[in-house]
Backbone as CSV, one residue per row, in Angstrom:
resi,resn,N_x,N_y,N_z,CA_x,CA_y,CA_z,C_x,C_y,C_z
1,MET,95.050,102.503,91.234,94.487,102.768,92.554,93.055,103.278,92.391
2,ALA,92.104,102.737,93.188,90.715,103.150,93.099,90.575,104.611,93.508
3,LYS,89.633,105.288,92.849,89.406,106.685,93.182,88.703,106.795,94.531
4,ALA,89.094,107.801,95.315,88.464,108.013,96.611,87.033,108.497,96.413
5,ARG,86.132,107.980,97.252,84.715,108.343,97.181,84.388,109.331,98.298
6,ILE,83.692,110.402,97.941,83.307,111.420,98.909,81.797,111.577,98.908
7,LEU,81.197,111.514,100.077,79.769,111.761,100.253,79.587,113.170,100.797
8,ILE,78.800,113.983,100.084,78.498,115.341,100.519,77.087,115.354,101.085
9,ILE,76.961,115.699,102.363,75.650,115.805,103.010,75.411,117.275,103.313
10,ASP,74.575,117.922,102.489,74.376,119.372,102.595,73.060,119.717,101.912
11,ASP,72.241,120.548,102.548,70.954,120.912,101.966,71.069,122.064,100.976
12,ASP,72.250,122.622,100.817,72.476,123.740,99.902,72.954,123.190,98.551
13,GLU,72.097,123.288,97.533,72.447,122.740,96.223,73.633,123.461,95.599
14,GLU,73.778,124.750,95.874,74.920,125.486,95.328,76.237,124.960,95.894
15,ILE,76.230,124.635,97.174,77.434,124.062,97.785,77.710,122.690,97.186
16,GLN,76.681,121.880,97.015,76.859,120.564,96.396,77.481,120.709,95.007
17,ASP,76.914,121.632,94.202,77.404,121.815,92.822,78.842,122.332,92.816
18,LEU,79.151,123.286,93.726,80.508,123.826,93.794,81.503,122.742,94.183
19,ALA,81.146,121.937,95.187,82.047,120.879,95.641,82.265,119.839,94.552
20,LYS,81.192,119.455,93.869,81.326,118.478,92.780,82.212,119.026,91.656
21,ALA,81.971,120.290,91.269,82.762,120.897,90.199,84.230,121.020,90.574
22,THR,84.500,121.162,91.860,85.879,121.293,92.337,86.556,119.942,92.479
23,LEU,85.840,118.952,92.998,86.461,117.688,93.397,86.488,116.628,92.300
24,GLU,85.511,116.636,91.421,85.511,115.615,90.356,86.730,115.746,89.436
25,PRO,87.146,116.971,89.059,88.379,117.084,88.261,89.625,116.621,89.015
26,GLU,89.550,116.559,90.352,90.665,116.068,91.153,90.693,114.539,91.216
27,GLY,89.682,113.900,90.602,89.654,112.444,90.548,88.774,111.780,91.585
28,TYR,88.035,112.562,92.366,87.157,111.992,93.379,85.809,111.602,92.781
29,VAL,85.222,110.551,93.324,83.874,110.130,92.945,82.913,110.724,93.975
30,ILE,81.957,111.530,93.513,81.107,112.298,94.408,79.677,111.774,94.400
31,THR,79.120,111.595,95.595,77.693,111.356,95.758,77.175,112.400,96.740
32,THR,75.871,112.719,96.659,75.317,113.774,97.486,74.038,113.322,98.189
33,ALA,73.759,113.981,99.304,72.506,113.795,100.031,72.079,115.167,100.520
34,SER,70.786,115.471,100.390,70.308,116.826,100.669,69.913,117.063,102.118
35,ASN,69.973,116.032,102.968,69.736,116.242,104.394,70.375,115.103,105.185
36,GLY,70.361,115.238,106.503,71.042,114.268,107.349,70.462,112.872,107.255
37,LYS,69.142,112.773,107.211,68.504,111.457,107.145,68.853,110.727,105.853
38,LEU,68.847,111.458,104.739,69.227,110.840,103.463,70.701,110.453,103.469
39,GLY,71.517,111.256,104.145,72.931,110.925,104.239,73.157,109.634,104.994
40,LEU,72.473,109.455,106.126,72.592,108.213,106.888,72.050,107.025,106.101
41,ARG,70.974,107.270,105.328,70.424,106.188,104.504,71.426,105.767,103.430
42,ALA,72.113,106.758,102.848,73.124,106.440,101.842,74.251,105.608,102.445
43,LEU,74.620,105.922,103.676,75.681,105.165,104.340,75.271,103.729,104.618
44,SER,73.977,103.500,104.830,73.514,102.151,105.162,73.274,101.290,103.929
45,THR,73.126,101.943,102.764,72.800,101.176,101.554,73.934,101.138,100.530
46,ASP,74.778,102.159,100.517,75.856,102.224,99.521,77.182,101.783,100.136
47,ALA,78.177,101.576,99.255,79.529,101.292,99.735,80.022,102.479,100.552
48,ALA,80.733,102.206,101.634,81.198,103.280,102.525,82.100,104.243,101.765
49,PRO,81.870,105.552,101.915,82.758,106.522,101.274,84.095,106.581,101.992
50,ASP,85.070,107.201,101.345,86.379,107.385,101.968,86.414,108.640,102.830
51,LEU,85.442,109.531,102.621,85.386,110.772,103.384,83.989,111.358,103.245
52,ILE,83.546,112.072,104.290,82.240,112.725,104.275,82.423,114.224,104.482
53,LEU,81.805,115.021,103.607,81.676,116.464,103.818,80.289,116.677,104.402
54,LEU,80.215,117.202,105.618,78.964,117.242,106.361,78.614,118.662,106.794
55,ASP,77.465,119.152,106.314,76.993,120.479,106.713,76.504,120.430,108.153
56,LEU,76.752,121.498,108.892,76.342,121.527,110.288,74.871,121.886,110.451
57,MET,74.407,122.910,109.723,73.037,123.397,109.880,72.159,122.846,108.761
58,MET,71.297,121.870,109.109,70.362,121.274,108.153,69.023,121.062,108.834
59,PRO,67.911,121.087,108.076,66.600,120.831,108.676,66.455,119.367,109.088
60,GLU,65.573,119.109,110.035,65.226,117.776,110.525,66.328,117.155,111.389
61,MET,67.532,117.078,110.856,68.650,116.502,111.610,69.911,117.282,111.294
62,ASP,70.505,117.923,112.298,71.690,118.741,112.024,72.951,117.880,111.929
63,GLY,74.025,118.525,111.514,75.265,117.797,111.274,75.859,117.166,112.515
64,LEU,75.668,117.799,113.672,76.194,117.218,114.902,75.511,115.888,115.213
65,ASP,74.196,115.826,114.999,73.478,114.567,115.228,73.915,113.493,114.229
66,VAL,74.105,113.900,112.980,74.567,112.946,111.966,75.944,112.412,112.345
67,CYS,76.838,113.311,112.726,78.194,112.913,113.120,78.140,111.972,114.321
68,ARG,77.295,112.295,115.284,77.168,111.460,116.485,76.734,110.031,116.117
69,GLN,75.768,109.915,115.203,75.285,108.589,114.812,76.345,107.812,114.029
70,ILE,77.074,108.507,113.176,78.121,107.835,112.398,79.207,107.301,113.326
71,LYS,79.632,108.118,114.279,80.715,107.713,115.174,80.274,106.644,116.173
72,ALA,78.946,106.473,116.340,78.442,105.412,117.217,78.269,104.094,116.470
73,ASP,78.414,104.131,115.146,78.256,102.940,114.315,79.629,102.311,114.094
74,GLU,79.842,101.127,114.634,81.156,100.488,114.563,81.626,100.292,113.134
75,ALA,80.685,100.044,112.218,81.060,99.782,110.828,81.442,101.052,110.076
76,ARG,81.010,102.224,110.562,81.217,103.476,109.837,82.053,104.499,110.591
77,GLN,82.363,104.242,111.861,82.929,105.276,112.724,84.312,105.755,112.301
78,ARG,85.023,104.981,111.488,86.372,105.390,111.070,86.376,106.209,109.781
79,ILE,85.197,106.455,109.214,85.140,107.307,108.021,85.454,108.738,108.434
80,PRO,86.457,109.370,107.858,86.779,110.755,108.246,85.679,111.715,107.828
81,ILE,85.450,112.722,108.657,84.395,113.710,108.427,84.987,115.113,108.471
82,ILE,84.666,115.900,107.447,84.979,117.332,107.460,83.649,118.069,107.526
83,MET,83.477,118.881,108.563,82.237,119.632,108.718,82.300,120.953,107.959
84,LEU,81.149,121.320,107.358,81.017,122.579,106.643,79.925,123.399,107.315
85,SER,80.192,124.678,107.564,79.155,125.508,108.173,79.492,126.980,108.056
86,ALA,78.423,127.787,108.013,78.611,129.234,108.049,78.977,129.685,109.445
87,LYS,78.740,128.841,110.433,79.096,129.180,111.806,80.603,129.151,111.983
88,ASP,81.134,130.110,112.731,82.571,130.104,112.981,82.884,130.305,114.457
89,HIS,81.866,130.103,115.324,82.117,130.234,116.755,82.941,129.054,117.258
90,GLU,83.838,129.340,118.170,84.732,128.304,118.673,83.972,127.130,119.275
91,ALA,82.853,127.408,119.966,82.090,126.330,120.605,81.574,125.335,119.585
92,ASP,81.145,125.821,118.415,80.649,124.920,117.373,81.779,124.079,116.798
93,ILE,82.930,124.704,116.605,84.081,123.976,116.079,84.507,122.883,117.050
94,VAL,84.611,123.245,118.328,85.029,122.279,119.345,84.014,121.148,119.461
95,SER,82.711,121.466,119.417,81.677,120.430,119.521,81.822,119.412,118.407
96,GLY,82.016,119.885,117.185,82.172,118.972,116.062,83.404,118.105,116.174
97,LEU,84.517,118.699,116.549,85.759,117.947,116.660,85.707,116.933,117.797
98,GLU,85.074,117.308,118.901,85.007,116.384,120.033,84.067,115.213,119.757
99,LEU,83.116,115.396,118.840,82.266,114.278,118.433,83.017,113.307,117.529
100,GLY,84.144,113.760,116.970,84.932,112.875,116.125,85.203,113.398,114.732
101,ALA,84.686,114.602,114.401,84.989,115.177,113.089,86.491,115.419,112.965
102,ASP,87.007,115.279,111.750,88.447,115.393,111.526,88.883,116.809,111.183
103,ASP,87.959,117.623,110.690,88.302,119.001,110.344,87.008,119.792,110.242
104,TYR,87.135,121.094,110.102,85.993,121.995,110.113,86.320,123.159,109.191
105,ILE,85.468,123.394,108.190,85.683,124.480,107.249,84.469,125.398,107.278
106,THR,84.692,126.700,107.422,83.585,127.644,107.454,83.246,128.119,106.046
107,LYS,81.948,128.364,105.834,81.460,128.908,104.562,81.437,130.436,104.651
108,PRO,81.697,131.112,103.552,82.140,130.584,102.259,83.599,130.154,102.334
109,PHE,83.946,129.130,101.558,85.300,128.606,101.631,85.982,128.681,100.272
110,SER,87.285,128.734,100.311,88.087,128.688,99.097,88.118,127.256,98.581
111,THR,87.938,127.068,97.282,87.995,125.721,96.723,89.381,125.107,96.890
112,ARG,90.409,125.939,96.848,91.770,125.433,97.057,91.949,124.921,98.482
113,VAL,91.367,125.652,99.433,91.435,125.212,100.826,90.675,123.896,100.990
114,LEU,89.508,123.777,100.372,88.720,122.543,100.454,89.525,121.352,99.954
115,VAL,90.134,121.487,98.792,90.929,120.391,98.227,92.110,120.057,99.138
116,ALA,92.792,121.094,99.645,93.953,120.857,100.501,93.558,120.146,101.794
117,ARG,92.436,120.549,102.383,91.987,119.922,103.629,91.611,118.456,103.396
118,ILE,90.940,118.178,102.291,90.567,116.796,101.975,91.820,115.946,101.774
119,HIS,92.780,116.452,101.026,94.036,115.727,100.830,94.700,115.433,102.176
120,ALA,94.734,116.436,103.057,95.404,116.269,104.351,94.705,115.227,105.212
121,VAL,93.376,115.267,105.257,92.636,114.302,106.069,92.826,112.886,105.539
122,LEU,92.785,112.718,104.229,92.961,111.380,103.657,94.383,110.873,103.874
123,ARG,95.370,111.772,103.868,96.744,111.360,104.164,96.849,110.865,105.603
124,ARG,96.255,111.614,106.533,96.299,111.199,107.934,95.589,109.866,108.141
125,ARG,94.520,109.662,107.427,93.762,108.411,107.540,94.611,107.222,107.126
126,GLY,95.496,107.431,106.160,96.308,106.330,105.665,97.605,106.128,106.403
127,ARG,97.883,106.973,107.420,99.133,106.848,108.160,99.119,105.601,109.028
128,PRO,100.171,104.776,108.996,100.211,103.584,109.832,100.242,103.920,111.309
129,ALA,99.670,103.034,112.107,99.654,103.242,113.558,101.071,103.209,114.115
130,LEU,101.278,103.982,115.165,102.599,104.010,115.789,102.811,102.756,116.626
131,ALA,103.975,102.163,116.510,104.279,100.976,117.294,104.478,101.358,118.753
132,SER,104.024,100.481,119.665,104.142,100.823,121.081,104.619,99.644,121.919
133,ASP,105.101,98.574,121.291,105.506,97.385,122.034,106.803,97.601,122.803
134,GLU,107.751,98.321,122.221,109.054,98.506,122.833,109.115,99.836,123.581
135,PRO,109.798,99.871,124.724,109.958,101.139,125.442,110.705,102.154,124.589
136,VAL,110.316,103.409,124.721,111.010,104.507,124.052,111.968,105.119,125.065
137,LYS,113.257,105.219,124.684,114.268,105.767,125.591,115.011,106.896,124.898
138,ALA,115.056,108.051,125.569,115.770,109.195,125.004,116.030,110.232,126.086
139,HIS,117.273,110.733,126.133,117.636,111.832,127.034,117.275,111.539,128.494
140,GLY,117.459,110.294,128.925,117.170,109.938,130.313,115.714,109.622,130.587
141,LEU,114.871,109.733,129.558,113.438,109.476,129.694,113.115,108.090,129.139
142,THR,112.306,107.320,129.856,111.864,106.002,129.390,110.340,105.963,129.400
143,ILE,109.767,105.613,128.255,108.312,105.519,128.107,107.969,104.068,127.816
144,HIS,107.252,103.434,128.727,106.877,102.040,128.550,105.359,101.984,128.410
145,ALA,104.875,101.802,127.159,103.439,101.836,126.909,102.728,100.674,127.579
146,GLY,103.328,99.483,127.540,102.687,98.308,128.123,102.418,98.474,129.603
147,ARG,103.335,99.152,130.288,103.172,99.398,131.736,102.495,100.732,132.024
148,HIS,102.264,101.510,130.989,101.758,102.874,131.140,102.628,103.610,132.167
149,GLU,103.931,103.587,131.898,104.899,104.106,132.864,105.868,105.065,132.193
150,ILE,106.098,106.203,132.856,107.082,107.186,132.417,108.103,107.360,133.537
151,ARG,109.375,107.217,133.193,110.420,107.431,134.196,111.474,108.375,133.620
152,TYR,111.950,109.272,134.492,112.996,110.206,134.094,114.073,110.212,135.167
153,ARG,115.242,109.716,134.797,116.384,109.640,135.718,116.007,108.982,137.044
154,GLY,115.289,107.866,136.916,114.947,107.079,138.097,113.662,107.463,138.791
155,HIS,113.032,108.555,138.371,111.807,109.015,139.027,110.598,108.777,138.118
156,THR,109.496,108.351,138.704,108.262,108.119,137.952,107.506,109.426,137.760
157,ILE,106.984,109.617,136.552,106.176,110.791,136.241,104.747,110.311,135.994
158,ASN,103.813,110.820,136.768,102.414,110.414,136.649,101.684,111.339,135.673
159,LEU,101.105,110.732,134.625,100.409,111.487,133.588,98.997,110.953,133.393
160,THR,98.129,111.802,132.864,96.804,111.343,132.457,96.956,110.501,131.185
161,PRO,95.948,109.702,130.809,96.037,108.925,129.563,96.293,109.795,128.337
162,THR,95.652,110.969,128.289,95.860,111.853,127.143,97.292,112.367,127.098
163,GLU,97.807,112.826,128.225,99.185,113.336,128.289,100.171,112.225,127.936
164,PHE,99.916,111.026,128.434,100.794,109.893,128.152,100.862,109.630,126.647
165,LYS,99.707,109.599,126.003,99.666,109.294,124.575,100.350,110.380,123.744
166,ILE,100.144,111.638,124.124,100.799,112.726,123.395,102.313,112.597,123.500
167,LEU,102.812,112.336,124.709,104.256,112.179,124.880,104.767,110.977,124.092
168,GLN,104.012,109.897,124.096,104.414,108.702,123.350,104.510,108.997,121.852
169,VAL,103.542,109.742,121.337,103.545,110.093,119.912,104.766,110.937,119.564
170,LEU,105.024,111.975,120.362,106.143,112.878,120.073,107.489,112.176,120.228
171,ALA,107.670,111.455,121.337,108.959,110.809,121.612,109.214,109.630,120.690
172,GLY,108.164,109.092,120.101,108.338,107.964,119.185,109.080,108.338,117.913
173,ARG,109.099,109.655,117.587,109.820,110.122,116.387,110.571,111.408,116.743
174,PRO,111.684,111.303,117.458,112.439,112.496,117.861,112.822,113.355,116.654
175,GLY,112.662,114.661,116.809,113.022,115.592,115.740,111.920,115.811,114.719
176,TRP,110.920,114.926,114.702,109.826,115.044,113.738,108.813,116.055,114.258
177,VAL,108.404,117.004,113.409,107.442,118.016,113.812,106.023,117.513,113.550
178,PHE,105.221,117.474,114.595,103.829,117.077,114.494,102.945,118.314,114.568
179,THR,102.003,118.453,113.631,101.017,119.516,113.749,100.011,119.133,114.835
180,ARG,99.241,120.096,115.267,98.219,119.813,116.268,97.205,118.808,115.740
181,TYR,96.848,118.937,114.471,95.899,117.987,113.882,96.476,116.568,113.879
182,GLN,97.765,116.437,113.591,98.377,115.112,113.590,98.388,114.509,114.988
183,ILE,98.604,115.342,115.994,98.574,114.847,117.370,97.169,114.387,117.738
184,VAL,96.165,115.197,117.386,94.779,114.819,117.651,94.449,113.502,116.955
185,ASP,94.824,113.401,115.692,94.500,112.209,114.906,95.178,110.964,115.472
186,ALA,96.392,111.124,115.982,97.139,109.977,116.493,96.519,109.395,117.754
187,ILE,95.841,110.215,118.555,95.300,109.715,119.815,93.792,109.526,119.793
188,ARG,93.121,110.018,118.750,91.660,109.946,118.728,91.162,108.513,118.713
189,GLY,91.917,107.595,118.122,91.478,106.213,118.067,91.307,105.588,119.432
190,GLU,91.894,106.186,120.449,91.753,105.694,121.816,90.603,106.379,122.558
191,ASP,89.793,107.188,121.804,88.623,107.860,122.380,88.977,108.854,123.479
192,PHE,90.148,109.453,123.397,90.504,110.489,124.349,89.832,111.802,123.937
193,ALA,89.358,112.549,124.930,88.670,113.808,124.656,89.693,114.912,124.457
194,VAL,90.089,115.143,123.225,91.079,116.175,122.945,90.803,116.755,121.571
195,THR,90.960,118.060,121.410,90.816,118.715,120.125,92.117,119.435,119.824
196,ASP,92.229,119.903,118.572,93.462,120.604,118.212,93.661,121.830,119.080
197,ARG,92.572,122.474,119.499,92.675,123.681,120.316,93.089,123.361,121.747
198,SER,92.804,122.176,122.208,93.193,121.824,123.582,94.563,121.174,123.647
199,VAL,95.183,120.900,122.496,96.517,120.308,122.494,97.500,121.215,123.229
200,ASP,97.391,122.525,123.007,98.304,123.467,123.676,98.175,123.372,125.193
201,VAL,96.941,123.225,125.675,96.711,123.099,127.114,97.320,121.795,127.629
202,GLN,97.128,120.713,126.858,97.673,119.419,127.265,99.200,119.457,127.298
203,ILE,99.802,120.108,126.316,101.262,120.215,126.262,101.779,121.008,127.463
204,SER,101.098,122.096,127.810,101.517,122.898,128.964,101.483,122.070,130.243
205,ALA,100.402,121.303,130.428,100.291,120.458,131.623,101.356,119.367,131.615
206,LEU,101.616,118.815,130.444,102.624,117.760,130.304,104.004,118.279,130.671
207,ARG,104.372,119.431,130.151,105.671,120.020,130.476,105.802,120.294,131.969
208,ARG,104.739,120.788,132.561,104.777,121.106,133.988,105.026,119.845,134.824
209,LYS,104.328,118.760,134.497,104.488,117.517,135.248,105.857,116.878,135.015
210,MET,106.441,117.117,133.849,107.739,116.533,133.527,108.898,117.294,134.162
211,GLY,108.632,118.476,134.691,109.702,119.245,135.310,110.762,119.641,134.293
212,GLU,112.036,119.455,134.651,113.112,119.858,133.735,113.075,119.075,132.431
213,ALA,112.495,117.853,132.456,112.391,117.058,131.234,111.379,117.645,130.262
214,GLY,110.542,118.583,130.746,109.564,119.214,129.865,110.203,119.974,128.725
215,ALA,111.471,120.376,128.907,112.184,121.098,127.845,112.454,120.205,126.634
216,LEU,112.269,118.896,126.798,112.459,117.988,125.664,111.359,118.153,124.616
217,ILE,110.230,118.737,125.021,109.139,119.001,124.074,109.301,120.423,123.569
218,GLU,109.608,120.551,122.313,109.910,121.858,121.723,108.735,122.359,120.888
219,THR,108.479,123.657,120.983,107.452,124.294,120.159,108.065,124.747,118.840
220,VAL,107.409,124.394,117.745,107.822,124.872,116.428,106.772,125.892,115.997
221,ARG,107.125,127.152,116.105,106.159,128.236,115.922,105.431,128.132,114.585
222,GLY,104.113,128.229,114.662,103.287,128.214,113.461,103.010,126.830,112.912
223,ILE,103.610,125.786,113.519,103.410,124.437,112.997,102.875,123.494,114.066
224,GLY,103.640,123.289,115.136,103.207,122.351,116.148,104.291,122.079,117.176
225,TYR,104.564,120.791,117.417,105.508,120.387,118.459,106.393,119.245,117.983
226,ARG,107.564,119.129,118.630,108.463,118.011,118.361,109.182,117.636,119.658
227,PHE,109.649,116.400,119.694,110.479,115.922,120.804,111.926,116.109,120.413
228,LYS,112.742,116.611,121.321,114.138,116.941,121.016,114.876,115.729,120.455
229,ASP,115.584,115.970,119.374,116.336,114.892,118.704,117.634,114.612,119.457
């Protein structure tokens, strides 16, 4: 199996050296760029990496602008991005994730956490798409993706596109526990505006609209959500 390629876009040479020293022994092939413009140039001239580590605060072009340009490029938009920054304000995290970043790590970071996050993002990237051709039926609930229709005991439940997709993901694998990141990743391909932090809000609204059927969505404390088996 070919080694995964990681592009590090960061103006801090110490961070570049630390990441290379940590990731190369793990079998990753590392290339670096010292600013956003050089990072975009590398993407246009080199083979596409399997993942990008992207610093948020850089001169000339910050990480949010770089992320925005990558996600607007049809040929590159599916490359997963993990943002790195000393900033830890919620607004910065949400901004990065809503632009399409897959994860966000604050500096200084543990090398073990960095490796674990990269492994997790690459695993999610390789997960097969969920099938949606056949209606999902469970506990009196019917989800028909083709019709964008939810029915419970003969009554139609009207949901937003985001709520519909979340329910489809959960009900498609009853009993399976999905983390918030997995839920975000499963629906992001449809360009829905949702982050891991807003998943809880979406779930609350979904349960409310489902009425008594909302109890079919169970909270697994400290992990995420599952649809009742």
